C-alpha positions in Angstrom: -2.5 -16.5 -2.7 -5.9 -16.4 -0.9 -7.1 -18.1 2.2 -10.2 -18.1 4.4 -10.0 -16.1 7.6 -10.4 -19.3 9.7 -7.3 -20.9 8.1 -4.8 -18.0 8.3 -3.2 -19.2 11.5 -2.3 -22.6 10.0 -1.2 -20.9 6.8 1.2 -18.6 8.6 2.5 -21.0 11.2 4.9 -19.8 13.8 5.6 -16.0 13.6 8.8 -14.5 15.1 7.7 -10.9 14.4 4.3 -9.6 13.6 4.1 -6.0 12.2 0.9 -4.0 11.7 -0.7 -0.6 12.1 -4.0 0.0 13.8 -6.5 1.7 11.6 -9.9 3.2 11.9 -11.4 0.4 9.7 -12.5 -2.8 11.5 -10.7 -4.9 9.0 -7.4 -3.6 10.3 -8.0 -5.7 13.4 -8.9 -9.0 11.7 -5.5 -10.5 11.4 -4.2 -9.4 14.8 -7.3 -10.8 16.5 -7.2 -14.1 14.5 -3.6 -15.0 15.4 -2.8 -17.5 18.1 -0.7 -15.6 20.7 1.3 -18.8 21.5 2.6 -18.8 17.9 3.6 -15.1 17.9 7.0 -14.4 19.6 6.9 -10.6 19.2 4.6 -7.9 17.7 5.2 -4.3 16.7 2.3 -1.9 16.3 3.4 1.1 14.2 1.0 3.8 15.4 0.6 7.4 14.0 1.2 10.0 16.7 -2.1 11.8 15.8 -4.3 8.8 15.6 -8.1 8.5 15.6 -9.7 7.4 18.8 -11.2 4.4 17.1 -7.8 3.4 15.9 -6.5 3.4 19.4 -9.5 1.3 20.5 -8.7 -1.2 17.7 -5.1 -1.3 19.0 -6.3 -2.1 22.5 -8.3 -5.1 21.1 -5.2 -6.5 19.5 -3.1 -5.9 22.5 -5.5 -8.0 24.6 -4.8 -10.9 22.2 -1.1 -10.3 21.7 0.3 -9.2 25.1 3.9 -9.2 23.9 3.1 -6.2 21.7 5.3 -3.1 21.5 3.8 0.1 20.4 6.0 2.3 18.2 4.7 5.8 17.4 5.8 7.6 14.2 5.2 11.2 13.2 2.5 12.3 10.8 3.7 13.7 7.4 7.4 13.4 8.3 8.5 10.6 6.0 12.2 10.8 6.6 11.9 10.6 10.3 9.4 7.7 9.9 11.9 5.9 7.6 14.6 6.2 10.2 12.4 5.0 13.0 11.1 2.0 11.1 14.5 1.1 9.8 16.1 1.3 13.3 13.4 -0.9 14.8 13.7 -3.6 12.2 17.5 -3.4 12.3 17.6 -3.7 16.1 15.2 -6.6 16.0 17.3 -8.6 13.5 20.5 -7.8 15.4 19.0 -9.1 18.6 17.2 -12.2 17.3 18.9 -13.5 14.1 21.1 -16.5 14.7 21.6 -18.9 11.8 18.1 -19.6 10.4 15.9 -17.0 8.9 13.3 -15.4 11.1 9.6 -15.4 10.0 8.2 -11.9 9.8 4.5 -11.3 9.0 3.3 -7.8 8.0 -0.3 -6.9 7.9 -0.4 -4.3 5.1 -4.2 -3.6 5.4 -4.2 -0.3 7.2 -0.8 1.3 6.4 -1.1 4.4 4.2 0.3 3.9 0.7 3.2 6.1 1.6 4.2 4.3 4.8 3.7 0.9 3.0 6.1 1.9 0.3 8.7 3.2 2.8 8.4 -0.1 4.8 8.8 -2.1 1.5 12.0 -0.2 0.8 13.3 -1.2 4.2 12.4 -4.9 4.1 13.9 -5.3 0.6 17.3 -4.2 1.8 19.5 -7.3 1.6 20.4 -7.1 5.2 16.7 -7.6 6.1 15.6 -9.9 3.2 18.6 -12.2 3.7 17.8 -12.8 7.3 14.0 -13.1 7.2 11.2 -14.9 5.4 8.6 -12.2 5.1 4.9 -12.7 4.4 2.7 -9.8 3.4 -1.0 -10.2 4.4 -4.0 -8.1 3.3 -7.7 -8.2 4.0 -9.7 -6.7 1.2 -12.7 -4.5 1.5 -16.1 -5.8 0.3 -17.6 -2.4 -0.1 -16.8 1.3 0.7 -18.7 4.2 2.0 -20.8 5.5 -0.9 -20.8 9.2 -0.1 -17.1 10.0 0.2 -13.8 8.3 1.4 -11.5 11.3 1.9 -11.9 15.1 1.7 -9.2 17.6 0.9 -5.5 17.0 0.1 -2.9 18.3 2.6 0.2 17.7 0.6 1.5 16.0 -2.6 5.0 14.6 -2.5 7.3 12.0 -4.0 7.4 8.9 -1.7 10.7 8.7 0.1 12.9 6.1 -1.7 10.9 6.5 -4.9 11.7 10.0 -6.0 12.8 9.0 -9.5 15.5 10.3 -11.7 13.8 13.1 -13.7 15.3 14.9 -16.6 14.4 18.6 -17.2 14.6 18.0 -20.9 11.7 15.5 -20.9 8.0 16.1 -20.8 6.0 14.7 -17.8 3.6 11.8 -18.0 1.4 11.3 -15.0 0.2 7.6 -14.7 -2.7 7.1 -12.4 -4.1 3.8 -11.1 -7.6 5.0 -10.5 -9.9 3.9 -7.7 -12.7 5.6 -5.8 -11.1 9.0 -4.8 -11.9 11.5 -7.5 -10.9 14.6 -5.5 -7.4 13.2 -4.9 -7.0 12.5 -8.6 -8.2 15.9 -9.6 -5.9 17.6 -7.1 -2.9 15.5 -8.2 -3.5 16.3 -11.9 -3.9 20.0 -11.2 -0.8 20.1 -9.0 1.6 18.4 -11.4 0.2 20.1 -14.6 1.6 17.1 -16.6 2.1 17.2 -20.3 0.0 14.1 -20.6 -1.8 11.7 -18.4 -2.4 7.9 -18.7 -5.3 6.5 -16.7 -5.4 2.9 -15.5 -8.4 0.9 -14.2 -8.7 -2.6 -12.7 -9.4 -5.4 -15.1 -12.7 -7.1 -14.3 -11.4 -10.6 -13.7 -8.9 -9.5 -11.1 -11.0 -6.9 -9.3 -11.8 -7.7 -5.7 -15.5 -7.9 -6.4 -18.0 -7.2 -9.3 -19.7 -4.5 -7.3 -16.4 -2.6 -6.7 -15.5 -3.1 -10.3 -18.7 -1.4 -11.5 -18.2 1.6 -9.2 -14.6 2.1 -10.1 -15.3 1.7 -13.8 -17.9 4.5 -13.8 -15.4 6.8 -12.0 -12.8 5.8 -14.6 -15.1 6.7 -17.4 -15.9 10.1 -15.8 -12.2 10.9 -15.4 -11.5 10.0 -19.0 -14.3 12.4 -20.2 -13.1 15.2 -17.9 -9.4 15.0 -18.9 -9.8 13.9 -22.5 -7.5 16.7 -23.7 -4.6 15.3 -21.6 -4.9 11.6 -22.4 -2.0 10.1 -24.2 -4.0 7.0 -25.2 -7.0 4.9 -24.2 -5.5 3.8 -20.9 -4.6 0.4 -19.4 -5.8 -2.2 -17.0 -4.1 -3.6 -13.9 -4.7 -6.2 -11.3 -6.0 -5.7 -7.8 -5.0 -9.2 -6.8 -1.7 -10.0 -8.6 1.3 -7.9 -7.5 3.6 -9.1 -10.2 1.0 -8.6 -13.0 0.6 -5.0 -12.1 4.4 -4.6 -11.7 4.9 -5.9 -15.3 2.2 -3.6 -16.7 3.9 -0.6 -15.1 7.3 -1.6 -16.4 5.9 -2.0 -19.9 4.5 1.6 -19.7 7.9 2.8 -18.5 9.7 1.2 -21.4 7.2 2.6 -23.9 7.4 6.2 -22.8 10.7 6.6 -20.9 12.6 8.2 -23.8 10.2 11.1 -24.2 8.7 11.4 -20.7 9.5 11.6 -17.1 7.2 8.9 -15.6 5.3 9.9 -12.4 2.9 7.4 -11.0 0.1 7.9 -8.5 -1.3 4.6 -7.2 -4.8 5.3 -6.0 -6.4 1.8 -5.9 -5.9 -1.0 -3.3 -2.7 -1.9 -1.5 -2.0 -4.9 -3.7 -1.9 -2.8 -6.9 0.1 -0.2 -5.0 2.7 -2.8 -4.2 2.9 -3.7 -7.9 3.8 0.0 -8.6 6.3 -0.1 -5.8 8.1 -3.1 -7.0 8.3 -1.6 -10.5 9.8 1.5 -8.9 12.4 -0.5 -7.0 13.4 -2.1 -10.3 13.4 1.1 -12.4 14.6 4.0 -10.2 13.8 6.5 -13.0 10.2 6.1 -12.0 8.8 8.6 -9.5 5.9 7.5 -7.2 3.9 10.2 -5.6 1.5 10.3 -2.6 -1.3 12.7 -1.8 -2.1 12.9 1.9 -5.7 13.4 2.8 -7.0 16.1 5.1 -10.0 14.0 6.3 -11.1 10.4 6.2 -14.7 9.3 6.4 -14.1 7.0 9.4 -17.8 6.2 9.9 -18.4 2.9 8.0 -15.5 3.6 5.7 -15.4 0.0 4.5 -16.8 -3.5 5.1 -14.4 -6.4 5.1 -14.4 -9.8 3.3 -13.9 -12.9 5.3 -10.6 -13.9 3.7 -7.0 -12.8 3.3 -4.5 -12.5 0.5 -0.9 -13.3 1.4 2.3 -13.0 -0.5 5.9 -14.3 0.1 8.3 -11.4 -0.3 11.0 -13.6 -1.8 8.6 -14.5 -4.7 8.1 -10.8 -5.5 11.7 -9.5 -5.5 
């Protein structure tokens, strides 16, 4: 669902626990600065231990608004340690605060990396957590991105913890890519996996975040198709950048179509909403592997410009 920035406080109501991560993008602060501190009982900021200076500055802005904020630092490129830390904090909070009625947890997913977002999703969908909390996921979309480059270099490519898949050595590999704006990452992933075939997806026009973003991503998609024509298994597919369940069903249909012949490996490289669609498909079909390519450098100067509205999703409607 979608709501204007000015209405988000009334939409969310009283919040028992607010979870977010401070990012270098200005939009990562929008929800934290919009919240009424009198309606937020507790807040956790999950902060990377090697953070950008501007991210720390953004965190300080939110801390001024939410003075009951606890900062939790997690290590860079250590997914297992990060999983343990996040799980322990959520578990401890529920043990300390859950009585008889469900707690309301709001998670701002805007600035989490795709990997950490998927790890967090794995945690909050554990029955111990989801049975004790009403969880709302909130996302502020970008209106436009830096035209020159978003990321440079790829440090590592790995399966996301909790989404490693069940791969058979007797099957060929099919790399499914939800394309976006980061060509270098896509090229590196394809070269690293050396898949038998690839299947490229692109946003459908009616559910793209904006017409301008659609035009840019569509041209990049066409360029990728031309470059990797020899590996394409078919003409590709479309997915939604707004509807998590629509994207989930598209991924599941791809899995059903190709699972007998191929190991299915998915690289979600569009927005966080479509990434969640992939994640929920992976939770339902554990044979699917979801991979993540960590970037060496981000273009933190004017990386993106935000819209003035939020998308929000009730977790219980997605499970």
